C-alpha positions in Angstrom: 30.6 -55.2 34.3 30.1 -58.9 34.4 32.9 -60.6 32.5 31.6 -63.7 30.7 34.7 -64.0 28.4 38.1 -62.5 27.9 40.0 -63.7 24.8 43.5 -62.6 23.6 43.0 -61.8 20.0 46.2 -60.5 18.5 49.5 -58.6 18.9 50.4 -56.0 16.4 53.6 -54.1 15.5 52.1 -52.4 12.5 48.9 -50.3 12.2 47.9 -52.2 9.1 47.3 -55.3 11.3 44.6 -53.6 13.4 41.4 -55.8 13.9 39.0 -55.1 11.2 35.7 -55.9 13.0 35.2 -52.2 14.1 34.7 -53.0 17.8 35.3 -50.2 20.2 38.7 -50.0 21.9 39.7 -48.9 25.4 43.5 -48.6 25.5 45.8 -48.7 28.6 49.1 -46.8 28.6 51.8 -46.1 31.2 55.5 -46.2 32.0 57.2 -49.5 32.3 56.4 -51.3 35.6 53.6 -48.9 36.5 51.3 -51.9 37.0 49.4 -52.0 33.7 49.3 -55.8 33.3 48.3 -56.2 37.0 45.5 -53.7 36.6 44.2 -55.5 33.5 44.3 -58.9 35.2 42.6 -57.4 38.3 39.8 -55.8 36.1 39.3 -59.2 34.4 39.5 -61.3 37.6 42.2 -63.3 35.9 45.7 -64.2 37.1 48.0 -64.0 34.1 46.1 -63.2 31.0 48.1 -60.0 30.6 51.7 -61.0 31.2 53.2 -59.4 34.3 56.9 -59.0 34.9 59.4 -57.4 37.1 61.4 -56.6 34.0 60.5 -53.2 32.5 59.5 -53.2 28.9 58.0 -56.7 28.8 55.0 -55.6 26.7 56.6 -54.9 23.3 53.6 -55.1 21.0 50.0 -53.7 21.0 47.9 -56.5 22.5 44.2 -56.8 21.8 41.9 -58.6 24.3 38.3 -59.1 23.4 35.9 -58.6 26.3 32.5 -60.4 26.2 32.8 -60.6 22.4 31.8 -56.9 22.3 34.9 -54.6 22.6 38.7 -54.6 23.0 40.9 -53.7 25.9 44.2 -52.8 24.4 47.5 -53.2 26.3 50.0 -50.7 24.9 53.8 -51.1 25.3 55.2 -49.6 28.5 57.5 -46.6 27.9 60.4 -45.0 29.8 62.8 -47.4 31.6 63.0 -50.3 29.3 66.6 -51.3 28.6 66.2 -52.0 24.9 68.0 -50.8 21.8 67.2 -47.3 20.6 65.9 -48.8 17.3 63.3 -50.9 19.2 62.2 -47.8 21.2 61.7 -45.9 18.0 59.7 -48.8 16.6 57.5 -48.8 19.7 57.0 -45.0 19.5 56.0 -45.2 15.9 53.5 -48.0 16.4 52.0 -46.2 19.5 51.8 -42.9 17.6 50.2 -44.6 14.6 47.7 -46.5 16.8 46.7 -43.5 18.9 46.2 -41.2 15.8 44.8 -43.7 13.3 42.6 -46.2 15.1 39.0 -45.2 14.3 37.7 -47.4 17.1 39.7 -45.9 20.0 37.2 -44.5 22.5 39.4 -43.8 25.6 43.0 -44.0 26.7 43.5 -44.9 30.4 46.9 -43.5 31.4 48.4 -45.1 34.5 50.7 -43.1 36.8 52.5 -44.6 39.8 50.9 -42.9 42.8 54.2 -43.1 44.8 56.3 -41.2 42.2 53.9 -39.1 40.2 54.2 -38.3 36.5 57.6 -38.4 34.7 58.7 -36.7 31.5 57.3 -39.6 29.4 53.9 -39.3 31.1 53.8 -35.5 30.4 54.7 -36.1 26.8 52.0 -38.7 26.3 49.4 -36.5 28.1 50.3 -33.5 26.0 50.1 -35.7 22.9 46.6 -37.0 23.8 45.4 -33.5 24.6 46.8 -32.1 21.3 45.0 -34.9 19.3 41.8 -34.5 21.4 41.8 -38.2 22.5 39.6 -38.8 25.5 41.8 -39.7 28.5 41.3 -41.1 32.0 44.1 -40.8 34.7 44.6 -43.7 37.1 46.9 -43.6 40.1 48.2 -47.1 40.6 49.8 -48.9 43.6 47.7 -46.7 46.0 47.9 -49.4 48.6 51.6 -48.7 49.0 50.8 -45.3 50.6 49.4 -44.5 54.1 46.3 -42.4 54.4 48.1 -39.1 55.0 50.7 -39.8 52.3 48.0 -40.8 49.8 46.2 -37.4 50.0 49.5 -35.6 49.7 50.6 -37.6 46.6 47.2 -37.4 44.8 47.1 -33.6 45.4 50.7 -33.3 44.2 49.8 -35.2 41.0 46.7 -33.1 40.4 48.8 -29.9 40.8 51.6 -31.0 38.6 49.2 -32.0 35.8 47.2 -28.9 36.3 44.0 -30.9 36.6 40.6 -29.1 36.9 38.7 -29.7 40.1 36.2 -32.0 38.2 39.0 -34.0 36.4 39.1 -37.6 37.5 42.3 -39.0 39.1 41.2 -42.5 40.0 43.1 -44.3 42.8 43.7 -48.0 42.0 45.2 -51.0 43.7 45.6 -54.5 42.3 46.2 -55.8 45.8 43.1 -54.4 47.5 40.9 -54.1 44.4 40.3 -50.4 45.1 39.2 -48.6 42.0 37.9 -51.7 40.1 34.2 -50.8 40.3 34.6 -47.1 39.4 36.9 -47.9 36.6 34.5 -50.4 35.1 31.7 -47.8 35.5 33.6 -45.2 33.5 34.4 -47.8 30.8 30.8 -48.8 30.6 29.7 -45.2 30.3 32.2 -44.5 27.5 31.0 -47.5 25.6 27.4 -46.8 26.1 27.5 -43.3 24.6 29.3 -44.4 21.5 
């Protein structure tokens, strides 16, 4: 996809503040520090539009970025490791749950899993939740450049097995460093948007 414009539109902490223009939404979810902001910046060909940080839990709101004036890419709060008060975690969980179950414009959730470590408990919980609510999901294995060729196959096979993925299920390797995965990910996003 040719990116002519990316514009940060709004951050929300309450489902009542969702954009009202009915544009399609592609959401990105993953554990804190899985490389979500880096992936978004890489897809957009920008440096720091989505804020990256070494501190887990930096994204605390649901952030809407309008692409080419046509649809939103939605950066969801990272889950898992963030050293934040329990009350704030509960608030994040509520806004995530509300968004995922109530946004009428959500077309796909891209779930990021660190290829080096595989899925954790929070990833399993999210994937079970998405399946239960029949929300279309794409799995992306991030930081694939950190693995050698032999280790890469072992890790990807391990993730597929642990998540009990069918042979035809996509587990897309991605690297913000080498740009591996950028073209196929855009292709999938375009296909999802085209058929809606």
